[in-house]
C-alpha positions in Angstrom: -16.5 -111.8 187.4 -18.2 -109.0 185.5 -15.0 -107.1 185.2 -13.2 -110.1 183.8 -16.0 -110.5 181.2 -15.6 -106.9 180.1 -11.8 -107.3 179.8 -12.2 -110.5 177.7 -14.8 -108.9 175.5 -12.8 -105.8 175.1 -9.8 -107.8 174.0 -11.9 -109.8 171.5 -13.1 -106.6 169.9 -9.6 -105.3 169.2 -8.4 -106.5 165.8 -5.1 -108.5 165.8 -2.1 -106.5 164.7 -0.9 -107.0 161.2 2.4 -108.9 160.7 5.2 -106.3 160.5 6.2 -107.5 157.0 2.7 -107.6 155.6 3.1 -104.3 153.6 6.3 -105.6 152.1 4.6 -108.9 151.2 1.6 -107.1 149.6 4.0 -104.8 147.7 5.9 -107.8 146.4 2.7 -109.4 145.1 1.5 -106.1 143.4 4.9 -105.5 141.8 5.2 -109.1 140.7 1.8 -109.0 139.1 2.6 -105.8 137.3 6.0 -107.1 136.1 4.3 -110.2 134.8 1.7 -108.1 133.0 4.4 -105.9 131.4 6.3 -109.0 130.4 3.1 -110.2 128.7 3.1 -113.4 130.8 -0.6 -114.1 131.5 0.1 -117.4 133.3 2.2 -115.5 135.9 -0.4 -112.6 136.1 -3.1 -115.1 136.9 -0.9 -116.8 139.6 -1.1 -113.6 141.7 -4.9 -113.8 141.8 -7.3 -115.7 144.0 -9.4 -118.4 142.4 -12.6 -116.5 143.1 -12.1 -112.9 141.9 -13.8 -109.8 140.7 -12.4 -107.5 138.0 -14.2 -104.5 136.7 -12.6 -102.0 134.3 -14.9 -99.1 133.5 -17.9 -101.5 133.8 -16.9 -103.1 130.5 -14.3 -105.7 131.1 -15.0 -108.2 133.8 -13.6 -111.4 135.1 -14.9 -113.6 138.0 -12.6 -116.6 137.7 -9.0 -117.3 136.8 -10.1 -118.7 133.4 -11.9 -115.5 132.6 -9.0 -113.5 133.8 -6.6 -115.5 131.6 -8.8 -114.9 128.6 -9.0 -111.2 129.4 -5.3 -111.0 129.8 -4.8 -112.6 126.4 -7.2 -110.0 124.9 -5.3 -107.2 126.5 -2.0 -108.6 125.2 -3.5 -108.7 121.7 -4.5 -105.0 121.9 -1.0 -104.1 123.1 0.6 -106.0 120.2 -1.8 -104.2 117.8 -0.8 -100.9 119.3 -4.3 -99.9 120.4 -3.4 -99.3 124.1 0.0 -98.3 125.5 2.2 -101.2 126.4 3.2 -99.7 129.7 1.4 -97.6 132.3 3.6 -95.8 134.9 2.3 -95.9 138.5 2.6 -92.3 139.7 1.1 -92.8 143.1 0.4 -95.8 145.3 -1.1 -96.2 148.8 -1.3 -99.6 150.5 -3.4 -100.1 153.7 -3.1 -103.2 155.7 -6.7 -103.4 157.1 -6.2 -106.6 159.1 -3.8 -109.6 159.2 -5.8 -111.1 156.3 -6.9 -108.1 154.2 -5.0 -105.3 152.4 -6.2 -102.6 150.1 -4.2 -100.7 147.4 -5.1 -97.6 145.5 -2.8 -96.5 142.7 -2.9 -93.9 140.0 -1.3 -94.5 136.6 -0.3 -92.2 133.8 0.1 -93.5 130.3 2.5 -92.0 127.8 -0.4 -90.4 125.9 -1.6 -88.5 128.9 -4.5 -90.7 129.9 -4.8 -91.6 133.6 -6.4 -94.4 135.6 -7.2 -95.0 139.2 -6.9 -98.7 140.2 -8.0 -100.2 143.5 -7.2 -103.7 144.5 -8.2 -105.8 147.5 -5.8 -108.6 148.6 -6.6 -111.4 151.0 -4.1 -113.6 152.8 -5.0 -117.3 152.4 -2.9 -120.3 153.1 0.0 -118.0 154.2 0.2 -116.0 150.9 -1.5 -112.8 149.6 -3.7 -113.1 146.6 -5.5 -110.3 144.7 -9.2 -110.9 144.9 -10.8 -107.7 143.5 -9.8 -104.9 141.1 -11.6 -101.9 139.9 -10.1 -99.5 137.4 -11.5 -96.1 136.3 -10.0 -94.6 133.3 -9.8 -90.9 132.5 -8.8 -90.0 128.9 -6.9 -86.8 128.2 -9.1 -83.7 127.8 -9.6 -82.5 124.3 -10.4 -79.0 125.6 -7.8 -76.3 125.2 -6.0 -75.4 128.4 -7.6 -72.7 130.5 -6.4 -69.1 129.9 -5.3 -67.4 133.1 
C-alpha cells in the first residue's frame, strides 16, 4: 500500500506534458499581436490580451486592464504618426518556452532602425482553450552616444 502511495504521489508531482502544438499556437498569438500593432489596429492588439493584465515599459507606461491597454495603444499610435518613435521594430531574436500546458514565456530582442534596442518578455496563459498575453515587460536601451572603442 505504501509503494502505491509513493507511485501515485510521484505521478502527481510530475507536470503534465505540453500539447505538441503549444509552441506553434503561442507563436501565432505573438505574431498576430505584432501584426495588429504594426497595422495600427488597437482593437486587434487588445484581443490578444487577457482581461486582467500587467504591462510595464521602462517603469513609465503601464496598463492593468484592456481599457488601459487600448488607451495606451492609441497613445503609441499617435506617437508613431507624429514620427516620435519608429513605426516598426524588427525582432532580431526570440525564445519561447512552454512552461506548462497553461503557461508560456517569450523573451525577444528588437532592434529599431535608429539603432535602439529593447528586450521584451511576455507571459501567456491558456484560458478557455486559447492563449492570451497576460504580462509584458519591456526594457529599452538607447544607442550609445560614446564614440566606438579604439582597438
